[in-house]
Every structure is written in C-alpha cells, then in structure tokens.
C-alpha positions in Angstrom: -15.0 21.6 -2.5 -11.9 23.9 -2.0 -10.9 25.8 1.1 -8.0 28.1 2.0 -5.1 26.0 3.3 -4.1 28.9 5.6 -7.4 29.9 7.1 -9.6 26.8 7.1 -8.6 25.6 10.5 -10.1 28.7 12.1 -13.6 27.8 10.9 -13.8 24.3 12.3 -15.7 22.4 13.4 -18.9 23.7 11.6 -21.6 24.6 14.1 -19.4 24.4 17.1 -19.1 28.1 17.8 -15.5 27.5 19.0 -12.5 29.4 17.8 -9.9 26.7 17.0 -6.1 26.9 17.1 -3.7 24.4 15.7 -2.1 23.7 19.0 -5.3 22.4 20.5 -6.1 20.0 17.7 -4.8 16.7 16.4 -4.8 15.1 12.9 -6.3 11.6 12.6 -4.9 9.1 10.1 -6.9 6.1 9.3 -4.4 3.5 8.0 -6.3 0.5 6.6 -3.8 -2.3 5.8 -4.0 -5.8 4.4 -4.3 -7.5 7.8 -5.3 -4.8 10.2 -6.9 -1.4 10.6 -5.1 1.3 12.5 -5.9 4.8 13.6 -3.1 7.2 14.7 -3.5 10.7 16.1 -0.6 13.1 15.4 0.1 16.5 17.0 1.7 19.6 15.4 5.2 18.1 16.0 4.2 14.9 14.1 4.4 13.0 17.3 2.0 10.1 18.0 -0.6 11.0 20.7 -2.9 8.0 20.4 -3.1 4.8 18.4 -5.5 1.9 17.9 -5.1 -1.2 15.9 -7.3 -4.3 15.2 -6.7 -7.2 13.0 -9.5 -8.6 10.8 -9.8 -12.1 9.2 -8.4 -13.2 5.9 -10.4 -15.6 3.7 -9.1 -18.0 1.1 -12.1 -19.6 -0.7 -9.9 -21.3 -3.3 -6.2 -21.7 -4.0 -4.9 -18.3 -5.1 -8.1 -16.5 -4.0 -7.9 -13.9 -1.2 -10.9 -12.0 0.2 -11.9 -9.6 3.1 -15.3 -8.9 4.5 -15.7 -5.1 4.1 -18.0 -5.0 7.1 -15.2 -6.5 9.3 -12.8 -3.9 7.9 -15.2 -1.1 8.8 -15.8 -2.5 12.3 -12.1 -2.8 12.9 -11.5 0.7 11.6 -14.2 2.2 13.9 -12.7 0.3 16.9 -9.3 1.6 16.0 -10.2 5.3 15.9 -12.2 5.1 19.1 -9.2 3.4 20.8 -6.9 6.1 19.5 -9.2 8.9 20.8 -9.4 7.3 24.2 -5.6 6.8 24.4 -5.1 10.5 23.6 -7.8 11.6 26.0 -9.6 13.6 23.4 -13.1 13.8 21.7 -13.9 13.6 18.0 -14.4 17.5 18.0 -10.6 17.8 18.9 -9.7 16.3 15.5 -8.9 19.1 13.0 -8.8 16.8 9.9 -8.8 13.1 8.9 -6.5 11.6 6.3 -7.1 8.1 4.9 -4.5 5.6 3.6 -5.2 2.1 2.5 -4.3 -1.2 0.9 -4.6 -0.1 -2.6 -5.9 -2.4 -5.3 -8.3 -4.3 -3.1 -11.7 -4.0 -4.7 -15.1 -3.3 -3.0 -18.5 -3.0 -4.7 -21.5 -1.9 -2.7 -25.2 -1.0 -3.2 -25.5 2.7 -3.6 -29.0 2.7 -2.0 -28.1 0.7 1.2 -24.3 1.1 1.4 -24.0 -2.7 1.9 -21.2 -4.6 0.2 -22.4 -6.8 -2.7 -19.6 -9.3 -2.3 -16.5 -9.8 -0.2 -13.6 -7.4 -1.1 -11.2 -9.1 -3.6 -7.8 -8.4 -2.2 -4.8 -7.2 -4.2 -3.1 -10.5 -3.7 -5.9 -12.4 -5.4 -5.1 -14.4 -8.6 -8.5 -15.5 -9.8 -8.3 -13.3 -12.9 -5.0 -14.7 -14.2 -6.6 -16.1 -17.4 -8.3 -12.8 -18.2 -5.0 -11.0 -17.6 -3.3 -13.3 -20.1 -5.8 -12.3 -22.7 -5.4 -8.6 -22.0 -1.6 -8.9 -22.2 -1.8 -10.6 -25.5 -4.0 -7.9 -27.1 -3.8 -4.7 -25.1 -0.6 -4.8 -23.0 1.0 -1.7 -24.7 -2.2 0.3 -24.4 -2.5 -0.3 -20.7 1.2 0.5 -20.1 1.0 3.7 -22.1 -2.2 5.0 -20.5 -1.9 3.7 -16.9 1.8 3.0 -16.4 0.8 -0.5 -15.2 1.6 -3.9 -16.6 -1.7 -5.9 -16.9 -1.9 -8.2 -13.8 -4.4 -9.7 -11.5 -2.9 -7.4 -8.9 -4.9 -4.4 -10.1 -8.5 -3.4 -9.5 -9.9 -3.3 -13.0 -9.9 -7.1 -13.6 -11.4 -7.7 -10.2 -14.3 -5.3 -11.1 -14.8 -7.1 -14.4 -14.8 -10.5 -12.6 -17.5 -9.2 -10.2 -19.7 -7.8 -13.0 -19.4 -10.9 -15.0 -19.8 -13.4 -12.1 -22.6 -12.1 -9.9 -26.0 -12.5 -11.5 -27.8 -9.2 -12.3 -24.9 -7.0 -11.0 -24.0 -5.6 -14.4 -27.6 -4.5 -15.0 -27.7 -2.8 -11.6 -24.4 -1.1 -12.2 -25.6 0.3 -15.5 -28.7 1.7 -13.7 -26.5 3.5 -11.2 -27.3 1.3 -8.2 -23.8 0.1 -7.7 -20.6 1.8 -6.5 -17.0 0.6 -6.9 -14.0 1.7 -4.9 -10.8 0.8 -3.4 -10.8 0.6 0.4 -10.3 4.4 0.7 -13.4 5.1 -1.2 -15.5 2.7 0.9 -14.2 4.2 4.1 -14.8 7.8 3.0 -18.3 6.8 1.8 -19.1 5.3 5.2 -17.5 8.2 7.2 -19.5 10.8 5.2 -22.7 8.9 5.7 -22.9 8.1 2.0 -22.4 11.6 0.8 -19.0 11.2 -0.8 -17.9 8.8 -3.5 -14.3 9.9 -4.2 -10.8 8.6 -4.5 -7.4 10.4 -4.9 -5.1 10.4 -7.9 -2.7 7.9 -6.3 -5.4 5.3 -5.6 -7.0 5.8 -9.0 -3.7 5.2 -10.7 -3.7 1.6 -9.2 -6.9 0.5 -10.8 -5.6 0.0 -14.4 -8.4 2.3 -15.5 -6.8 5.8 -14.9 -5.0 7.8 -17.4 -2.0 9.0 -15.3 -1.1 11.8 -17.7 -4.6 13.3 -18.1 -5.5 12.4 -14.5 -8.9 11.1 -15.5 -10.7 7.8 -16.1 -9.8 6.4 -19.5 -12.9 5.8 -21.6 -11.2 3.5 -24.0 -9.9 1.2 -21.3 -13.4 1.2 -19.6 -14.8 0.0 -23.0 -12.2 -2.7 -23.3 -13.1 -4.1 -19.9 -16.9 -3.3 -20.2 -16.9 -1.3 -17.0 -19.6 1.4 -16.6 -18.1 4.7 -15.7 -21.1 5.5 -13.5 -19.7 3.1 -10.8 -16.4 4.9 -10.4 -15.5 7.4 -7.7 -14.5 11.0 -8.5 -10.7 11.3 -8.7 -9.4 14.2 -6.7 -6.0 15.5 -5.4 -4.5 13.7 -2.4 -4.7 16.8 -0.2 -8.1 18.5 -0.4 -11.1 18.9 1.8 -13.5 16.4 0.1 -16.3 16.9 2.7 -17.1 16.1 6.3 -17.7 13.1 8.5 -21.3 12.4 9.4 -21.8 13.4 13.1 -23.8 10.2 13.8 -20.9 8.1 12.4 -17.8 9.9 13.8 -19.2 11.9 16.7 -18.5 15.3 15.1 -18.4 17.0 11.7 -14.7 16.8 10.8 -13.1 17.5 7.4 -12.0 14.5 5.4 -9.0 16.2 3.8 -6.4 13.6 2.8 -6.3 10.4 0.8 -3.4 8.3 -0.6 -2.6 4.7 -1.3 -0.5 3.3 1.5 2.8 3.2 -0.4 2.4 6.7 -1.8 1.5 7.9 1.7 4.7 6.3 3.0 6.8 8.1 0.3 5.2 11.3 1.4 5.7 10.5 5.1 9.3 9.7 4.5 9.7 13.3 3.1 10.9 11.9 -0.3 9.9 15.2 -1.9 12.9 15.4 -4.3 13.3 13.4 -7.6 15.6 10.4 -7.1 14.7 9.8 -3.4 13.7 6.2 -2.6 11.8 4.5 0.2 10.9 0.9 0.9 8.0 -0.2 3.1 8.3 -3.6 4.8 4.8 -4.9 5.5 2.7 -7.8 4.2 4.5 -7.2 1.0 7.4 -4.8 0.2 6.9 -1.7 -1.9 9.8 0.3 -3.2 9.1 3.8 -4.6 11.3 6.4 -6.2 10.1 10.0 -6.7 10.6 10.8 -10.4 9.1 14.3 -10.4 6.3 15.8 -12.4 6.6 13.7 -15.5 5.7 9.9 -15.5 8.7 7.6 -16.3 8.1 4.6 -18.4 9.9 1.5 -17.1 11.9 -0.9 -19.3 12.7 -3.3 -16.5 9.5 -4.5 -15.0 8.6 -1.6 -12.8 5.4 0.4 -12.6 4.9 4.1 -13.3 2.3 5.5 -10.9 1.0 8.7 -9.4 2.8 9.5 -6.1 0.4 12.2 -5.0 -1.3 15.3 -6.2 -1.4 18.5 -4.1 -3.7 20.4 -6.4 -6.2 19.7 -9.1 -4.8 18.7 -12.5 -1.2 18.3 -11.3 0.7 15.3 -9.9 4.1 14.0 -8.7 5.0 10.6 -10.1 6.9 7.6 -8.9 8.5 4.4 -10.2 7.4 1.5 -8.1 8.4 -2.1 -7.5 5.6 -4.1 -5.9 6.7 -7.3 -4.1 3.7 -9.3 -3.1 4.8 -11.5 -0.2 7.5 -10.5 2.3 6.3 -10.1 5.9 3.4 -12.4 4.9 5.9 -15.2 4.6 7.0 -14.7 8.2 3.3 -14.7 9.2 2.9 -18.0 7.3 5.7 -19.5 9.4 3.8 -18.4 12.5 0.2 -19.1 11.6 0.4 -22.1 9.3 3.6 -24.0 10.4 3.8 -22.8 14.0 7.6 -22.4 13.7 7.5 -19.1 15.6 5.0 -17.8 18.2 5.3 -14.1 17.3 6.9 -12.0 14.6 9.5 -10.5 17.0 10.9 -14.0 17.6 12.1 -14.1 14.0 15.0 -11.8 14.6 16.3 -13.8 17.5 16.0 -17.1 15.6 17.6 -15.7 12.4 20.5 -14.3 14.4 21.1 -17.6 16.2 22.6 -19.2 13.1 25.5 -17.9 11.0 23.7 -18.4 7.7 20.8 -20.4 6.2 22.8 -23.5 5.7 22.2 -23.2 2.0 18.4 -22.9 2.2 16.6 -20.4 0.0 13.0 -19.5 0.4 11.1 -18.0 -2.6 7.7 -16.8 -1.1 5.8 -16.7 -4.4 2.5 -17.7 -2.7 0.5 -15.6 -5.1 3.0 -15.4 -8.0 5.8 -12.9 -8.3 5.4 -9.1 -8.8 8.2 -6.7 -9.9 10.4 -7.2 -11.7 9.3 -10.7 -12.8 5.5 -10.4 -13.1 5.0 -14.2 -13.1 1.4 -14.9 -12.1 2.0 -18.6 -12.1 5.1 -18.7 -9.9 4.6 -20.5 -6.6 6.4 -20.7 -3.3 9.6 -22.7 -3.1 12.0 -23.7 -0.3 15.2 -25.3 -1.7 18.4 -26.5 -0.2 16.9 -28.4 2.7 19.1 -31.0 4.3 18.8 -33.2 7.4 20.6 -30.5 9.4 18.1 -27.8 8.4 16.4 -26.3 11.5 13.6 -23.9 12.1 16.2 -21.1 12.6 17.5 -21.7 9.1 14.0 -21.5 7.6 13.2 -18.3 9.5 16.5 -16.7 8.4 15.8 -17.8 4.8 12.4 -16.1 5.0 13.9 -12.8 6.3 16.7 -12.9 3.7 14.1 -13.5 1.0 12.6 -10.1 1.9 16.0 -8.4 1.3 16.7 -10.4 -1.9 13.4 -9.3 -3.5 14.1 -5.7 -2.5 17.5 -5.9 -4.3 15.7 -7.2 -7.4 13.6 -4.1 -7.5 16.4 -1.7 -6.6 18.5 -3.0 -9.5 15.6 -2.5 -11.9 15.1 1.0 -10.6 18.7 2.0 -11.1 18.6 0.8 -14.7 15.4 2.7 -15.4 16.5 5.9 -13.6 20.1 5.7 -14.8 21.4 6.5 -11.3 23.1 4.6 -8.5 20.8 4.4 -5.4 23.0 5.1 -2.4 20.3 5.6 0.3 17.2 3.7 1.0 14.7 5.1 3.5 12.8 2.3 5.3 9.6 2.0 7.2 6.9 -0.5 8.1 6.8 -3.1 10.9 9.7 -5.3 9.7 12.0 -2.3 9.4 12.3 -2.6 13.2 14.1 -5.9 12.7 17.8 -5.0 12.9 18.9 -8.3 11.5 16.8 -7.7 8.4 17.9 -4.1 7.9 21.6 -5.1 8.2 21.2 -7.9 5.7 19.3 -5.5 3.4 22.2 -3.1 3.5 24.7 -5.9 2.9 22.9 -7.7 0.0 21.9 -4.5 -1.8 25.1 -2.6 -1.1 23.1 0.4 0.0 22.9 2.7 3.0 19.7 1.9 4.9 18.2 4.8 6.9 15.5 4.2 9.5 13.6 7.3 10.8 12.5 8.0 14.3 8.9 7.9 13.3 8.5 4.7 11.4 4.7 4.9 11.1 5.3 6.8 7.9 2.2 5.5 6.0 -0.1 7.0 8.6 2.1 10.0 9.0 1.9 10.7 5.2 -1.9 10.5 5.3 -1.9 12.9 8.3 0.4 15.3 6.5 -1.8 15.4 3.4 -4.9 16.1 5.5 -3.1 18.7 7.7 -1.7 20.6 4.7 -5.3 20.8 3.3 -6.5 22.7 6.3 -3.4 24.7 7.1 -2.3 22.7 10.1 1.2 22.6 8.6 2.5 25.4 6.4 4.0 23.4 3.6 6.5 20.8 2.4 9.5 22.7 3.9 8.1 22.3 7.4 7.5 18.6 6.8 11.1 18.1 5.7 12.4 19.6 8.9 10.4 17.1 11.0 12.0 14.0 9.4 14.7 12.6 11.8 17.1 9.7 11.6 16.9 6.9 14.2 19.6 4.6 12.9 21.7 4.0 9.8 22.8 0.5 8.6 25.9 0.6 6.4 26.9 -2.4 4.1 29.7 -4.5 5.4 29.4 -7.8 3.5 32.3 -8.9 1.3 31.4 -8.3 -2.4 32.2 -11.8 -3.5 29.9 -13.3 -0.8 27.2 -10.8 -1.8 27.2 -11.8 -5.4 27.4 -15.5 -4.7 24.4 -15.4 -2.5 22.4 -13.2 -4.9 23.3 -15.5 -7.8 21.9 -18.4 -5.9 18.8 -16.5 -5.1 18.2 -15.7 -8.8 18.5 -19.4 -9.6 16.0 -20.3 -6.9 13.5 -17.8 -8.4 14.0 -19.3 -11.8 13.1 -22.7 -10.4 9.9 -21.4 -8.8 8.7 -19.9 -12.1 5.4 -20.9 -13.7 4.8 -23.8 -11.3 1.0 -23.2 -11.3 0.9 -24.1 -15.0 2.4 -27.5 -14.1 0.0 -28.2 -11.2 -3.5 -27.2 -12.2 -6.2 -27.4 -9.5 -9.6 -28.7 -10.5 
C-alpha cells in the first residue's frame, strides 16, 4: 500500500471527517527492547511529548537459553503506549503515524488462526542452536555470508526457527499447511496492532534472519531449503518507511497508519542522522551495537563484522551498514545488580567506578552467552581475572564498565580495517551513554572523539522519523539532519602507552575466556 509522502497526512484518520495539520499531531514510536517495552511520542521538532516504559521478565530454562513470553511483551507495550498518551494529554486519534523498532533476531511463532504464540520467544542471546550452527559453518558458511552478509551463529533467527519446527511436535506440519506465522518482534507487534491483518517486516529486520538475500532484497529460496523452513510462514519484506496498513480501532483506539519499521540498531543509526557513508554510531544497551553507514552497496567484511541492511526508503532499494554486534555490555552491569547485589541501581555504577583510580588489575570479560563481533566464539564464557584480597566491589563495577569500552574498541578496529578509514568520531546513544565515566573511558581507550546528542532516545526517534517521512510529517532527510544537536563531546586524553598496555591485557583476558563451554559441558 503506497501513499503520497507529501499529502497523506491531510487524509487521516480515515473516517474521522477532520482536516489534520502536522502541527496538531504527534508520531508514536514503539520501541520494544530486550528487557523493556517503551513508547515515545515525538512532535514536529523531534521533542519528546510523552513516554511510557515497562520491563518484562527474562526466562532462562537452561544454561545458555534465554526466552521471553510474547504475551508479556505485548502487555508491556500496550501499557507503555497508553502511559505515553496520558503523559502527553492526547488521544489515539492525535497520532499521525506509528513507527516500530525492536530487539531484532528474537524469534516468535504464532498460530495464524488465533494469533496466540506457539512457544516462548527465543531471544537473540540464546545459545541452544550452537551445535546446528557448527554444522552450518562447516558446510555452508560461505553461502550464508555471500547471500545474507551474516556469519552463521545462534544469534540469528533462522536457526531458532528450525529448532522450533524440529522440536515442537506437529509444528512443521501445521506450518506447511499455512497455520503458522513466524516473525521477529516487529512482525508480531504489527500483526497484533493491525488486528491480524498485516504480516510484514522491513528490509532491516529481514536482513537479521539469516534467510534474506540482502542484494536482491527478498527471501532466499536456497537458504530456506538448506534449513527446511517453509516460505509460507515468513512475513512480507517491505521498505522501512512505508504505510503498511492501519491499527485496528478496537486495539489502539483509532485507525492510525503503521508507517515505519526498523531493527533497533538500524533505527538508532537513522535517528543519529548518520546518513552519509562512513558515519558511525554505537548504541549502549543490553549489548553494544556499532554500525557504520557504507552507502548503497553492501560491504563484505574480512574482520569478523556483519554486512546488513541499514534501511530502505523505497521498494527495491536499500542503504547498507557494517555492524559489530556485542552481546553483553549493559547486561553485565544488570547482572552485578540483580544476581550479585553489588549495586542497587544502574546509576550507582558511575559513582562507584569513579571512586577508585583504576580496576586494581581486574579485567571482566562478560561472555555470558559467548562472544559476538569480531570473535564469534559461541563457546566463550564470562571471566573475571586479576582478583586479589584488595579487590572491592568498586573495582568489579569499574571493570564491568571498562569491558563495555574495550569490546567497542574491538569492533571499531575491525571496522577501520574493513572500511580502510580512520574513525575519528563516534556518535553514541542508549541508556549507558548517559554515564560520563564510561563515555570518557571510551574516548580514551579507543582514541576517538565521542559525541553525545541532546536527544539520546535515538532508537525510538529513528522509528518515528521513518514513520513520519512516510506520511509527510517531515519533508525529507535534510530536515532530519538539521534537528540533530550535540549535548556533549568527550575527547581522548589517556597517554598512548597506558592505552595500549590496558588494551593488550584486555585481549589476553579475552583469549583466556575462549571456548570455555567446550571444557565444561552441562548434562
């Protein structure tokens, strides 16, 4: 369904009989993350007018397994948008468009007749498919890299889908009969929002499944055959900025265009206004994700990075990115809070880390679910090394924060090698980007200028921009560039000899964490 980007807003909402203007309307971004669901309303100046956020439970059925209940995600997302609307003092009919952004590779399958999930969602962090991935790497690694830009790993959706089809009795037969739908979280939310009328995804989310040909921008039939996945269960891949359809009135409270969709990291790249080739952003969240815009041609990595779709603004065309996916960063600080009780809240980590001059020789490798880019070690496990009798909780907290910056440098170095350029500026966002200690250490250890924008909710902002562009709320990329403003810049100030000594020790700690799960095998 295509509509004029310039005139569409004057027709909405359908059946209302009201002549709308952009100044009286807001764009709603649904930002469904790994630990919480958020909803943020933005006005024409890209300022936040209302926000709602609710956490949902994490489930760990076995070591290395991570699951979510899709119904709990949906409930949290509904509560979030209702809270945002109340805070802004507006009704659903005041929303001109909705953009969706999401934790990407997390996999949901549901009954197409009832809309009910068939199994808990298998989260992107989940490692249950490690053995299957080993087999794929041995026989098909080059094929997957060439078609999808991805290195076969348990991280991606395709192997989770295969596990579900192979593990749940009768599911494959139901799927082949058309009774089952698969999607990443965006597809599930859009299905629910539309009252079951839309089964779609965008190019950026599709490119994270390990089933999508990123050059042809379509599902790859040969890869589907390799994994024995019926094409009938897949959502329709569409541009990231397009009116896909409308919300069901009995679900949202009004018929509103669902007009934007992007994976969370691609949405953040868009929200950071990284519209030119060579621009780089890093999102600091549960994990860290570093993306570089590489233009309209995908770039094959030789240093452990992924080639992925950044976004598509029209059918059959895309902008691409190089990506370094770091699985556990902010989640390590949450672990210190939730599992060890070392801190009572995440904000406390900055104060504790700053209370000691260094880590006292402690290094923390948070490989709780293996290591992502650039190592791709499914069997690495977490390691804390260098502990002495004098080690305090402040040292451990500082080591956890420093680990975030070390892992980010790992990716930036690989990115520089692939792109053949020196990265001088890193745009940052996400919750942990508000931690001044971490941002300064990032600038120091990576020897890069770290730039934090005024609006740091860039993931939600990117989704809002994509939706707003589709309905003519914003005029184009140029207008969005003008709205990006700097809040603070962190310049590197660490002595180069200290920088390289610390980083060398970090690399040795990573080496020692490698392949530990092959040594300790759980029954």
